[in-house]
C-alpha positions as CSV (number, residue, x, y, z in Angstrom):
1,M,114.4,119.5,112.1
2,T,111.3,117.4,111.6
3,E,107.6,118.4,112.7
4,Q,105.8,117.9,115.9
5,E,104.0,114.6,117.0
6,R,102.5,113.6,119.8
7,R,101.7,110.0,121.9
8,F,99.7,109.2,125.0
9,T,100.0,106.7,127.4
10,R,97.8,104.9,129.8
11,G,100.3,105.4,132.6
12,L,98.6,106.7,136.0
13,V,98.6,110.3,136.2
14,E,98.9,110.3,140.1
15,V,99.7,112.7,143.4
16,R,103.4,111.9,144.3
17,A,104.2,112.4,148.0
18,A,101.5,111.7,150.3
19,G,98.6,114.2,152.5
20,E,97.0,117.3,151.2
21,Q,100.2,119.8,151.4
22,S,102.0,118.1,148.5
23,R,101.5,119.8,144.8
24,Q,104.3,117.2,143.2
25,I,102.1,115.0,140.3
26,G,103.6,112.8,137.7
27,G,103.8,109.6,135.9
28,Y,105.2,108.0,133.3
29,A,105.2,110.2,129.9
30,A,106.2,107.7,127.9
31,K,106.2,103.8,128.3
32,F,109.6,102.2,126.3
33,N,108.9,98.3,124.0
34,R,105.4,98.7,124.4
35,L,103.1,98.5,120.7
36,S,100.6,101.9,120.4
37,Q,97.7,100.9,119.4
38,N,96.9,101.4,115.5
39,L,98.1,104.3,114.3
40,G,96.4,104.5,111.1
41,G,97.9,101.1,109.4
42,F,100.9,101.6,111.8
43,V,101.9,100.5,115.0
44,E,105.1,102.3,116.7
45,R,106.9,101.2,119.6
46,I,109.6,103.8,121.8
47,D,112.9,102.4,122.2
48,P,114.6,102.6,125.0
49,G,117.8,105.0,123.6
50,F,115.2,107.4,121.8
51,F,115.3,109.7,125.1
52,A,119.6,109.2,125.7
53,K,120.6,112.7,124.0
54,A,117.8,115.2,125.9
55,E,118.7,113.1,129.0
56,G,122.6,113.4,128.3
57,D,121.9,117.7,127.6
58,G,120.2,118.1,130.7
59,W,116.5,118.4,129.1
60,P,117.2,121.6,127.3
61,D,114.4,123.5,127.5
62,V,111.5,120.5,128.0
63,M,107.7,122.0,129.2
64,A,105.1,120.7,131.7
65,R,101.7,121.4,130.4
66,Y,98.3,120.6,131.1
67,N,96.7,119.4,127.9
68,H,99.9,120.6,126.0
69,D,98.3,123.9,126.5
70,D,101.0,126.8,126.9
71,N,98.6,129.1,129.0
72,R,98.7,126.2,131.3
73,L,102.2,126.2,132.6
74,L,102.8,123.7,134.9
75,G,106.6,123.7,135.1
76,T,110.0,123.0,133.1
77,S,112.8,121.8,133.3
78,E,115.2,125.3,133.1
79,A,113.7,125.7,136.5
80,G,113.6,122.9,137.9
81,T,109.8,122.5,138.3
82,L,109.6,119.5,136.2
83,R,112.2,116.4,137.0
84,L,112.8,113.6,134.5
85,A,114.2,110.7,133.8
86,T,114.1,107.3,132.1
87,D,113.9,103.8,133.3
88,G,113.8,100.1,132.7
89,T,109.4,101.3,131.5
90,G,109.8,104.5,130.8
91,L,110.4,108.3,130.9
92,D,108.7,109.3,134.7
93,Y,108.1,113.3,135.1
94,S,107.7,115.2,137.9
95,V,106.1,118.2,138.0
96,D,105.1,121.2,141.3
97,V,102.0,122.2,140.0
98,P,102.3,126.0,140.9
99,D,99.8,127.6,142.9
100,S,97.5,129.6,139.7
101,R,97.0,125.7,138.9
102,E,95.4,124.7,141.7
103,D,92.1,123.1,139.8
104,V,94.3,120.7,137.3
105,L,95.7,119.8,141.5
106,E,92.7,118.5,142.4
107,L,91.8,116.8,139.1
108,V,93.9,114.8,139.3
109,R,94.2,113.9,143.3
110,R,90.1,113.6,142.5
111,G,90.9,110.7,139.4
112,D,89.3,112.9,137.0
113,V,93.0,112.9,135.4
114,R,94.4,110.1,135.0
115,R,97.1,109.9,131.5
116,S,100.4,111.7,130.3
117,S,101.1,112.7,127.0
118,F,104.1,113.7,125.7
119,A,105.1,115.4,122.7
120,F,109.2,115.1,120.9
121,R,110.3,115.4,117.4
122,T,112.6,112.4,115.7
123,F,115.7,112.5,114.9
124,A,116.0,108.4,113.9
125,D,113.8,105.9,113.0
126,D,113.3,102.4,111.2
127,W,109.9,100.7,110.2
128,G,110.0,96.8,109.8
129,M,106.7,94.1,111.0
130,T,105.8,93.1,113.7
131,E,105.4,88.9,114.5
132,D,101.4,89.6,113.0
133,G,103.0,91.0,109.9
134,F,102.4,94.3,111.1
135,P,103.8,97.7,109.4
136,L,105.7,98.8,112.6
137,R,107.6,101.7,113.0
138,T,110.1,102.1,116.0
139,L,111.1,105.3,117.6
140,L,115.4,105.4,117.9
141,S,116.5,109.3,118.7
142,G,114.5,112.5,119.4
143,A,114.0,115.2,121.6
144,L,111.9,115.7,124.5
145,V,109.5,119.4,124.2
146,D,106.5,118.6,126.5
147,V,105.1,116.8,129.1
148,A,101.1,116.4,129.8
149,P,98.4,115.5,132.2
150,V,95.5,114.6,130.0
151,N,92.1,114.3,130.1
152,T,91.4,113.3,126.9
153,P,94.3,112.0,123.9
154,A,94.9,114.6,121.8
155,Y,94.9,113.9,117.3
156,M,97.6,112.0,117.1
157,D,99.3,113.2,113.1
158,T,100.6,110.3,111.7
159,S,102.2,112.3,109.3
160,T,105.4,112.8,110.1
161,G,105.3,109.4,110.0
162,L,104.8,108.2,106.9
163,R,106.8,110.5,105.4
164,S,109.8,109.0,107.4
165,L,108.1,105.7,105.4
166,A,108.2,107.2,102.0
167,E,111.5,108.7,102.3
168,Q,112.6,105.0,103.2
169,A,110.9,103.2,100.7
170,G,111.6,106.2,97.7
171,A,107.9,106.2,97.8
172,D,105.4,109.0,96.8
173,L,104.1,110.2,100.1
174,T,100.9,110.2,98.3
175,E,101.6,107.0,97.3
176,V,102.1,106.3,101.0
177,R,99.6,107.8,102.1
178,A,96.7,106.7,100.3
179,A,98.2,102.6,101.4
180,A,98.1,103.9,104.7
181,E,94.0,104.7,104.6
182,S,93.7,101.5,102.7
183,G,95.3,99.0,105.7
184,E,98.4,98.4,102.4
185,L,101.5,99.9,104.3
186,A,103.1,96.2,104.3
187,R,103.7,96.6,100.7
188,F,106.4,99.5,101.1
189,L,108.2,97.3,103.6
190,G,110.6,94.4,103.0
191,R,110.8,95.1,99.3
192,P,113.1,92.6,97.4
193,A,116.6,93.9,95.9
194,P,116.4,94.4,92.3
195,T,118.2,91.2,90.2
196,T,120.3,92.7,87.5
197,I,121.1,90.0,84.6
198,D,124.2,91.0,82.7
199,L,123.2,89.9,79.2
200,A,127.0,91.0,77.8
201,P,128.6,89.2,75.0
202,S,131.3,86.7,75.9
203,G,134.4,88.3,76.9
204,Q,133.0,91.9,77.6
205,G,132.7,91.1,81.3
206,D,131.5,88.3,83.8
207,T,129.6,85.7,82.5
208,H,126.0,85.1,84.1
209,P,125.2,82.5,87.2
210,L,122.9,81.3,85.4
211,I,124.4,80.7,82.3
212,A,128.0,79.5,84.1
213,I,125.5,76.6,86.2
214,R,123.8,75.8,82.5
215,R,127.6,75.4,80.3
216,R,128.9,73.8,83.9
217,R,126.3,71.1,83.6
218,A,126.1,70.2,79.7
219,E,129.6,70.0,80.0
220,L,129.0,67.0,82.5
221,E,126.6,65.8,80.1
222,Q,128.8,65.6,77.7
223,R,131.5,63.1,79.7
224,R,128.2,60.8,80.7
225,T,128.6,60.1,77.0
226,F,131.9,59.0,76.6
């Protein structure tokens, strides 16, 4: 399985039910078909089917953790204290904050914590170009690890994505990383297929198309002289 990756969303984290007694917070941990910020030479978008397998399996072993911290667990899909669903916008989560995490609830209620993040592992992705000609990674299928209300977006390690591009392009990872740092990843995308020219003598294989065209033109020129 691939290494774990993290991305954050600008969607608002909020208290989900009215009233001071509500302990339920949530928001969109991921949004579909939105171009990300520049991740270091490329951008990403999440395909609407990215979480399909995880959702079909009942969101196994997914956690909600404040700032992705194991010591600040908020809820789990297994216990039913974390609920997840996808819609036309993205991946929505709702978690029942325990009494021991009163500080997180207060920070969300006051508006100090406003963003969400999610951790995932990628099963399948694809590389292409945006309409503006910028390298684009599309996340097609993966496993959800956790969702997290965050006050500071985590550093996004893009090494897994660059490794995927290197494998797809048949290039050395070191070369791809260097190209990412210099903003030259586009050269690994859309490479033309190599052209094979058959130089076999007459009677050994098919005649090369270019040679056949030249011969045909010569024959036509000869006919015109009669």
